[in-house]
C-alpha positions as CSV (number, residue, x, y, z in Angstrom):
1,X,-60.2,-31.7,37.2
2,X,-59.1,-29.2,34.6
3,X,-57.5,-26.0,35.9
4,X,-58.6,-22.8,34.1
5,X,-55.7,-20.9,32.5
6,X,-55.2,-17.6,30.7
7,X,-53.9,-19.4,27.6
8,X,-53.3,-23.1,26.7
9,X,-50.4,-24.8,28.5
10,X,-47.8,-26.3,26.2
11,X,-47.7,-30.0,25.6
12,X,-44.0,-29.9,25.1
13,X,-41.7,-27.8,27.3
14,X,-38.3,-26.6,26.1
15,X,-35.0,-25.6,27.8
16,X,-34.0,-22.0,27.6
17,X,-30.3,-21.6,26.8
18,X,-28.8,-18.4,25.6
19,X,-32.2,-16.8,25.3
20,X,-33.4,-19.6,23.0
21,X,-36.0,-22.4,23.6
22,X,-34.4,-25.7,22.8
23,X,-35.2,-29.4,23.2
24,X,-32.7,-31.7,24.8
25,X,-29.8,-32.4,22.4
26,X,-30.6,-36.1,22.2
27,X,-34.3,-35.5,22.1
28,X,-35.1,-37.3,25.3
29,X,-38.1,-36.1,27.4
30,X,-39.8,-36.9,30.7
31,X,-43.5,-36.7,31.6
32,X,-44.8,-33.7,33.7
33,X,-47.6,-34.9,35.9
34,X,-50.6,-32.9,37.4
35,X,-50.6,-34.1,41.1
36,X,-54.3,-33.3,41.3
37,X,-55.1,-36.1,38.8
38,X,-51.9,-38.2,38.7
39,X,-51.9,-37.9,34.9
40,X,-49.2,-36.5,32.7
41,X,-50.2,-33.3,30.9
42,X,-46.9,-32.3,29.2
43,X,-43.3,-33.4,28.5
44,X,-40.1,-31.6,29.5
45,X,-36.6,-32.1,28.2
46,X,-34.4,-34.8,29.9
47,X,-31.2,-32.9,29.5
48,X,-27.8,-34.6,29.3
49,X,-24.2,-33.6,29.3
50,X,-24.4,-31.7,26.0
51,X,-27.2,-29.5,27.3
52,X,-25.3,-28.8,30.4
53,X,-22.2,-27.8,28.3
54,X,-24.3,-25.6,26.1
55,X,-26.0,-23.8,29.1
56,X,-22.7,-23.2,30.8
57,X,-21.2,-21.9,27.5
58,X,-24.1,-19.4,27.2
59,X,-23.7,-18.3,30.8
60,X,-19.9,-17.9,30.4
61,X,-20.4,-15.9,27.2
62,X,-22.8,-13.6,29.0
63,X,-20.8,-13.1,32.1
64,X,-18.3,-10.4,31.0
65,X,-21.1,-8.1,29.9
66,X,-23.4,-8.7,32.8
67,X,-20.7,-8.9,35.5
68,X,-19.2,-5.7,34.1
69,X,-22.5,-3.8,34.0
70,X,-23.0,-1.0,36.4
71,X,-25.2,-1.8,39.5
72,X,-27.8,0.6,38.0
73,X,-27.9,-1.4,34.8
74,X,-28.4,-4.7,36.7
75,X,-31.0,-3.0,38.8
76,X,-32.9,-1.9,35.8
77,X,-32.8,-5.4,34.3
78,X,-34.2,-7.0,37.4
79,X,-36.9,-4.3,37.7
80,X,-37.9,-5.0,34.2
81,X,-38.1,-8.7,35.0
82,X,-40.2,-8.0,38.1
83,X,-42.6,-5.9,36.0
84,X,-42.8,-8.6,33.3
85,X,-43.6,-11.3,35.9
86,X,-46.2,-9.0,37.5
87,X,-47.8,-8.3,34.1
88,X,-48.1,-12.0,33.4
89,X,-49.1,-12.9,37.0
90,X,-52.3,-14.8,35.9
91,X,-50.2,-16.9,33.6
92,X,-47.7,-17.7,36.3
93,X,-50.5,-18.6,38.7
94,X,-52.1,-21.0,36.2
95,X,-48.8,-22.6,35.3
96,X,-47.6,-23.0,38.9
97,X,-51.0,-24.3,40.0
98,X,-51.3,-26.9,37.2
99,X,-47.8,-28.2,37.8
100,X,-48.0,-28.4,41.6
101,X,-51.7,-28.8,42.5
102,X,-51.5,-25.7,44.6
103,X,-54.8,-23.8,45.1
104,X,-55.2,-21.1,42.5
105,X,-56.4,-18.5,45.0
106,X,-53.5,-19.0,47.4
107,X,-50.9,-19.1,44.6
108,X,-52.3,-15.8,43.4
109,X,-52.2,-14.1,46.8
110,X,-49.4,-15.8,48.7
111,X,-46.8,-16.8,46.2
112,X,-46.6,-14.7,43.0
113,X,-46.8,-11.3,44.6
114,X,-43.9,-12.1,47.0
115,X,-41.8,-13.3,44.0
116,X,-42.3,-9.9,42.4
117,X,-41.4,-8.1,45.6
118,X,-38.2,-10.2,46.1
119,X,-37.1,-9.4,42.5
120,X,-37.5,-5.7,43.3
121,X,-35.7,-6.0,46.6
122,X,-32.6,-7.6,45.0
123,X,-32.8,-5.0,42.2
124,X,-32.2,-2.4,44.9
125,X,-29.6,-4.6,46.6
126,X,-27.5,-4.4,43.4
127,X,-26.8,-0.8,44.2
128,X,-25.9,-1.3,47.9
129,X,-22.4,-2.8,48.0
130,X,-21.0,-2.8,51.5
131,X,-17.4,-2.7,52.4
132,X,-14.7,-1.0,54.5
133,X,-14.1,2.7,53.7
134,X,-11.0,3.3,51.7
135,X,-8.2,4.5,54.0
136,X,-4.6,4.3,55.1
137,X,-4.4,1.2,57.2
138,X,-0.7,1.1,56.7
139,X,1.6,4.1,56.5
140,X,2.2,5.2,52.9
141,X,-0.5,2.9,51.5
142,X,-4.2,3.3,50.7
143,X,-6.5,0.2,50.8
144,X,-10.0,-0.3,49.6
145,X,-12.3,-3.3,49.1
146,X,-14.0,-4.4,45.8
147,X,-17.1,-6.5,46.0
148,X,-17.3,-8.6,42.8
149,X,-19.6,-11.3,41.4
150,X,-18.4,-14.8,41.9
151,X,-18.8,-15.7,38.3
152,X,-21.0,-18.4,36.7
153,X,-23.4,-20.1,39.2
154,X,-25.1,-23.5,38.9
155,X,-28.4,-23.7,40.8
156,X,-30.8,-26.5,41.6
157,X,-34.3,-25.8,43.0
158,X,-37.0,-28.1,44.6
159,X,-40.6,-29.0,43.8
160,X,-42.3,-27.6,46.8
161,X,-42.2,-23.9,45.7
162,X,-40.8,-24.0,42.1
163,X,-41.3,-20.4,41.2
164,X,-40.5,-18.8,44.5
165,X,-37.3,-20.9,45.1
166,X,-36.2,-20.1,41.6
167,X,-36.6,-16.4,42.5
168,X,-34.8,-16.8,45.8
169,X,-31.9,-18.3,43.9
170,X,-31.6,-16.2,40.7
171,X,-32.4,-12.8,42.1
172,X,-29.4,-12.3,44.4
173,X,-27.1,-14.1,42.0
174,X,-28.1,-11.8,39.1
175,X,-28.1,-8.7,41.2
176,X,-24.5,-9.4,42.2
177,X,-23.5,-9.7,38.6
178,X,-23.3,-13.5,38.2
179,X,-24.9,-15.4,35.4
180,X,-26.9,-18.5,36.1
181,X,-27.7,-22.1,34.9
182,X,-30.7,-23.3,36.9
183,X,-32.2,-26.8,36.9
184,X,-35.7,-27.1,38.4
185,X,-37.1,-30.3,39.9
186,X,-38.0,-32.9,37.2
187,X,-41.6,-32.9,38.6
188,X,-42.1,-29.1,38.5
189,X,-40.2,-27.4,35.6
190,X,-43.1,-25.4,34.2
191,X,-42.9,-22.1,36.1
192,X,-39.1,-21.9,36.0
193,X,-39.2,-22.3,32.2
194,X,-41.8,-19.6,31.9
195,X,-39.6,-17.4,34.1
196,X,-36.6,-18.0,31.8
197,X,-38.7,-17.2,28.7
198,X,-39.8,-13.9,30.3
199,X,-36.2,-13.2,31.3
200,X,-35.0,-13.7,27.8
201,X,-37.2,-10.8,26.7
202,X,-35.7,-8.3,29.2
203,X,-32.2,-9.5,30.1
204,X,-29.2,-10.1,27.8
205,X,-29.1,-13.6,26.3
206,X,-27.4,-16.2,28.5
207,X,-27.7,-14.3,31.8
208,X,-30.4,-16.8,32.9
209,X,-30.5,-20.3,31.5
210,X,-32.9,-23.0,32.6
211,X,-32.4,-26.7,31.7
212,X,-34.7,-29.5,32.8
213,X,-33.8,-33.1,33.7
214,X,-33.5,-35.7,36.4
215,X,-30.9,-36.4,39.2
216,X,-28.3,-37.3,36.6
217,X,-28.8,-33.9,35.0
218,X,-28.4,-32.3,38.4
219,X,-25.2,-34.2,39.1
220,X,-23.8,-33.1,35.7
221,X,-24.7,-29.5,36.6
222,X,-22.9,-29.4,39.9
223,X,-19.9,-31.6,38.9
224,X,-19.2,-29.6,35.7
225,X,-15.8,-27.9,35.8
226,X,-17.3,-24.5,34.7
227,X,-19.3,-23.1,37.5
228,X,-17.6,-21.0,40.2
229,X,-20.4,-21.7,42.7
230,X,-23.2,-24.1,43.1
231,X,-26.4,-23.6,45.1
232,X,-29.2,-25.9,46.0
233,X,-32.5,-26.0,47.9
234,X,-33.3,-29.6,48.6
235,X,-33.0,-32.5,50.9
236,X,-30.0,-33.3,53.2
237,X,-29.0,-36.2,51.0
238,X,-29.0,-34.0,47.9
239,X,-27.1,-31.3,49.7
240,X,-24.4,-33.7,50.8
241,X,-24.1,-35.0,47.3
242,X,-23.8,-31.5,45.9
243,X,-21.2,-30.5,48.5
244,X,-19.1,-33.6,47.7
245,X,-19.3,-33.1,44.0
246,X,-18.4,-29.4,44.3
247,X,-15.4,-30.2,46.6
248,X,-13.5,-31.8,43.8
249,X,-13.2,-28.4,42.1
250,X,-13.3,-26.4,45.3
251,X,-16.4,-24.6,44.1
252,X,-18.2,-22.3,46.5
253,X,-21.4,-24.0,47.8
254,X,-24.7,-22.6,49.1
255,X,-27.1,-25.1,50.7
256,X,-30.6,-24.6,52.0
257,X,-31.7,-28.1,53.1
258,X,-34.3,-29.9,55.2
259,X,-36.0,-28.9,58.5
260,X,-37.9,-30.3,61.4
261,X,-39.2,-27.1,63.1
262,X,-40.0,-27.3,66.8
263,X,-43.1,-25.4,67.8
264,X,-43.0,-24.8,71.5
265,X,-46.3,-23.9,73.3
266,X,-46.0,-22.7,76.9
267,X,-49.0,-22.8,79.3
268,X,-49.4,-19.0,79.2
269,X,-49.9,-18.9,75.5
270,X,-53.2,-18.0,73.8
271,X,-54.0,-21.6,73.1
272,X,-56.8,-21.0,70.6
273,X,-54.7,-18.6,68.6
274,X,-51.7,-20.9,68.8
275,X,-53.7,-23.9,67.5
276,X,-55.1,-21.9,64.6
277,X,-51.7,-20.4,63.7
278,X,-49.8,-23.7,64.0
279,X,-52.4,-25.5,61.8
280,X,-52.2,-22.8,59.2
281,X,-48.4,-23.0,59.2
282,X,-48.3,-26.7,59.4
283,X,-50.7,-27.6,56.6
284,X,-49.9,-24.7,54.1
285,X,-48.7,-26.3,50.8
286,X,-49.7,-29.7,52.2
287,X,-46.9,-29.4,54.8
288,X,-44.3,-29.5,52.0
289,X,-42.1,-26.8,53.5
290,X,-38.8,-27.1,55.3
291,X,-40.0,-24.5,57.8
292,X,-43.5,-26.0,58.3
293,X,-44.9,-26.0,61.9
294,X,-45.0,-29.8,62.1
295,X,-43.3,-30.7,65.4
296,X,-45.3,-29.4,68.4
297,X,-43.9,-29.4,71.9
298,X,-46.7,-28.4,74.4
299,X,-46.4,-28.0,78.1
300,X,-48.0,-31.0,79.9
301,X,-50.3,-28.7,81.9
302,X,-52.2,-27.6,78.8
303,X,-51.7,-30.7,76.6
304,X,-55.2,-31.9,76.5
305,X,-56.8,-28.5,75.9
306,X,-54.3,-27.6,73.2
307,X,-54.5,-31.0,71.4
308,X,-58.3,-30.7,71.3
309,X,-58.0,-27.2,69.7
310,X,-55.3,-28.4,67.3
311,X,-57.4,-31.4,66.1
312,X,-60.4,-29.1,65.6
313,X,-58.2,-26.7,63.6
314,X,-56.9,-29.6,61.5
315,X,-60.4,-30.8,60.7
316,X,-61.0,-27.3,59.3
317,X,-58.1,-27.5,56.9
318,X,-59.6,-29.1,53.8
319,X,-57.6,-30.4,50.8
320,X,-58.8,-30.5,47.3
321,X,-58.2,-29.5,43.6
322,X,-56.7,-26.2,42.7
323,X,-59.9,-24.5,41.4
324,X,-61.8,-25.1,44.6
325,X,-61.7,-21.7,46.4
326,X,-62.5,-23.2,49.8
327,X,-59.5,-25.6,50.1
328,X,-56.6,-24.8,52.4
329,X,-54.0,-26.9,50.5
330,X,-53.7,-29.2,47.5
331,X,-52.1,-32.6,47.0
332,X,-48.6,-33.7,47.8
333,X,-46.4,-33.3,44.8
334,X,-45.8,-36.7,43.4
335,X,-46.5,-40.4,43.7
336,X,-43.2,-41.0,45.5
337,X,-44.0,-38.3,48.1
338,X,-47.5,-39.8,48.6
339,X,-45.9,-43.1,49.4
340,X,-43.4,-41.4,51.7
341,X,-46.1,-39.6,53.7
342,X,-48.5,-42.5,54.0
343,X,-45.5,-44.7,54.9
344,X,-44.8,-42.6,58.0
345,X,-48.4,-42.9,59.0
346,X,-48.5,-46.7,58.5
347,X,-45.3,-47.1,60.6
348,X,-46.4,-45.1,63.6
349,X,-45.6,-46.8,66.9
350,X,-48.3,-48.3,69.1
351,X,-48.0,-45.4,71.6
352,X,-48.9,-42.8,69.0
353,X,-52.5,-41.6,68.8
354,X,-53.9,-40.2,65.5
355,X,-56.4,-37.6,66.8
356,X,-57.2,-36.0,63.4
357,X,-56.9,-37.2,59.8
358,X,-54.5,-39.9,59.1
359,X,-55.2,-41.1,55.6
360,X,-55.3,-40.5,51.9
361,X,-58.3,-38.6,50.4
362,X,-59.8,-40.3,47.4
363,X,-58.0,-42.5,44.8
364,X,-57.3,-39.8,42.2
365,X,-54.4,-37.5,42.6
366,X,-52.1,-37.4,45.7
367,X,-54.3,-35.9,48.4
368,X,-53.7,-36.5,52.1
369,X,-55.8,-35.4,55.1
370,X,-54.6,-32.8,57.6
371,X,-53.3,-35.0,60.3
372,X,-52.4,-34.7,64.0
373,X,-50.5,-37.4,65.8
374,X,-50.2,-37.2,69.6
375,X,-48.2,-39.2,72.1
376,X,-45.0,-39.4,70.2
377,X,-41.6,-39.8,71.9
378,X,-38.3,-38.0,71.1
379,X,-36.7,-41.0,69.3
380,X,-39.7,-41.8,67.1
381,X,-39.1,-41.7,63.4
382,X,-41.9,-39.2,62.9
383,X,-40.2,-36.8,65.3
384,X,-36.7,-37.2,64.0
385,X,-37.2,-37.3,60.2
386,X,-38.8,-34.9,57.9
387,X,-42.2,-36.1,56.7
388,X,-42.8,-33.2,54.3
389,X,-46.5,-33.7,54.3
390,X,-49.7,-32.5,56.1
391,X,-48.8,-34.2,59.4
392,X,-48.3,-32.4,62.7
393,X,-46.8,-34.4,65.6
394,X,-47.3,-33.6,69.3
395,X,-45.0,-34.2,72.3
396,X,-45.1,-32.8,75.8
397,X,-42.5,-31.1,78.1
398,X,-42.4,-30.3,81.8
399,X,-40.2,-27.2,81.9
400,X,-38.2,-24.8,79.8
401,X,-35.0,-26.9,80.0
402,X,-36.7,-30.0,78.7
403,X,-38.4,-28.0,76.0
404,X,-35.0,-26.8,74.8
405,X,-33.4,-30.2,74.9
406,X,-36.2,-31.8,72.9
407,X,-36.5,-28.9,70.5
408,X,-32.7,-29.0,69.7
409,X,-32.6,-32.8,69.7
410,X,-32.8,-33.3,65.9
411,X,-30.2,-33.1,63.2
412,X,-31.9,-30.1,61.6
413,X,-31.6,-26.5,62.4
414,X,-33.7,-24.4,60.0
415,X,-36.6,-22.8,61.8
416,X,-38.6,-22.8,65.1
417,X,-41.3,-20.9,66.9
418,X,-42.2,-20.1,70.5
419,X,-45.7,-19.4,71.7
420,X,-45.9,-17.5,75.0
421,X,-47.2,-14.3,76.6
422,X,-44.0,-13.9,78.7
423,X,-41.4,-11.6,77.1
424,X,-38.5,-13.1,79.2
425,X,-39.5,-16.7,78.1
426,X,-39.5,-15.6,74.5
427,X,-36.1,-14.0,74.7
428,X,-34.5,-17.0,76.6
429,X,-35.9,-19.4,74.1
430,X,-34.8,-17.4,71.1
431,X,-31.3,-17.5,72.4
432,X,-31.3,-21.2,73.3
433,X,-32.9,-22.6,70.1
434,X,-30.3,-23.9,67.7
435,X,-32.2,-22.8,64.5
436,X,-31.6,-20.2,61.9
437,X,-35.1,-18.7,62.3
438,X,-37.1,-18.2,65.6
439,X,-40.6,-16.9,65.3
440,X,-42.5,-15.7,68.4
441,X,-46.3,-16.2,68.5
442,X,-46.3,-16.7,64.8
443,X,-44.8,-19.2,62.3
444,X,-43.7,-19.1,58.6
445,X,-43.9,-15.4,57.6
446,X,-41.0,-14.2,55.4
447,X,-39.9,-10.8,54.3
448,X,-37.3,-10.0,51.7
449,X,-35.2,-7.9,54.1
450,X,-34.6,-10.6,56.6
451,X,-32.3,-13.7,56.1
452,X,-33.4,-17.3,55.9
453,X,-31.1,-20.2,56.3
454,X,-30.3,-22.9,58.8
455,X,-27.7,-24.6,61.0
456,X,-26.5,-28.2,61.4
457,X,-27.8,-30.5,58.6
458,X,-30.1,-27.8,57.3
459,X,-27.2,-26.4,55.4
460,X,-25.3,-23.1,55.3
461,X,-25.6,-19.8,53.5
462,X,-28.6,-17.4,53.5
463,X,-31.5,-16.8,51.2
464,X,-33.2,-13.4,51.0
465,X,-31.8,-10.2,52.6
466,X,-28.5,-8.5,52.1
467,X,-26.8,-11.6,53.6
468,X,-28.2,-13.6,50.7
469,X,-26.9,-11.1,48.3
470,X,-23.4,-11.1,49.8
471,X,-23.3,-14.9,49.5
472,X,-23.1,-14.4,45.7
473,X,-20.2,-12.0,45.9
474,X,-16.5,-12.2,46.5
475,X,-14.2,-9.7,48.3
476,X,-11.0,-8.3,46.9
477,X,-8.6,-6.1,48.8
478,X,-6.7,-3.6,46.7
479,X,-3.7,-1.7,48.1
480,X,-1.8,1.1,46.5
481,X,1.4,2.7,47.7
482,X,1.5,6.5,47.7
483,X,3.2,7.9,44.6
484,X,3.0,4.6,42.8
């Protein structure tokens, strides 16, 4: 089904290097597919080594000016970018929705406005440079701290939130004075390219460069000798490969990787509210979120009541095409992801019980039903591995200690939530959970002022907040002897 747009979408997308739109140097392209139809609607450059070289050359040329600009000048540039994105919000919504299959109404309310807000937050962060006060920490000498940009940064973003993840990456990097070469996912390049085109109108040429391509392009980006830092949001496998490639040049690395969020429901929780909130947080964006509420641990005393409520909530979460105002989520992103999600469901063990959903919707596009799977055990594949689809699993626990053991008993450590009416329980659990985010009686809200990032194989480094800003800076100690 065609998605209405504010102006025609391009048939051929182009890289943005040094403020100019360019095809791949060797002319290669790759199809861009609408996941609502499974059909290609555009082509994007399949960039190679020459394109990576050109992008890093542009970023290097721009760095002295941008890195040497005053914080006020960088703030003004990011505020102008935020204003430009806001002014073209309808276009960003249309482009993002067409490329991802996300519902238009949710993209317009839940995704583009936060992107604008996050740009404005980091614009302000550019002028708040923390450090020790200058002082005489040694007799006869004065010391102070300089907070400087790292340099040129290579970044790789995923397909689940193409525009938002691009903003999360570029905003703190640019605010700190770095210049950027960004590669979006090969399946979702459209909104990142539009962002780069808008940025070229308000920022100096070469400050933000976006090149498209596949995994080989990404490998060339992170293994290139030029960047001083590489950052990725993606899978554990991709993060491991990036860290290994970056290690050869001792580049700084920032990794935001996968998740398997435990959602712990105690018997004193408001079960109806918990079921509705968990369903909303588990199925949003078709469950394609590293923080999604997809691994429920419910106390055995309220298991039956809660599962019934969750299954009913799941049946109310309908999937469909982007222009349907009544759908809760769209398709999974691509044919490979459809195969992955349905494969998990096909391989469920005999003791699992599918109490809602469980299958593909239609034979056009990549739609999957909102699904609840009960009766799973701790070592089951669907509990241990990230499904990244609209599937919520359910396990039980008998007491707080068992809940903690099962919640922490995965290789991921990104996010979690606790549902209880007891303040002491919430505090104990927030301490014991080995995850970078703990929500209490809610799941999935983010604010620009608070950090997001995980532990264990969910990576290291923070997105959002001043902690995210600091990750893109380096610290220099300067000491001067008196009279020197």
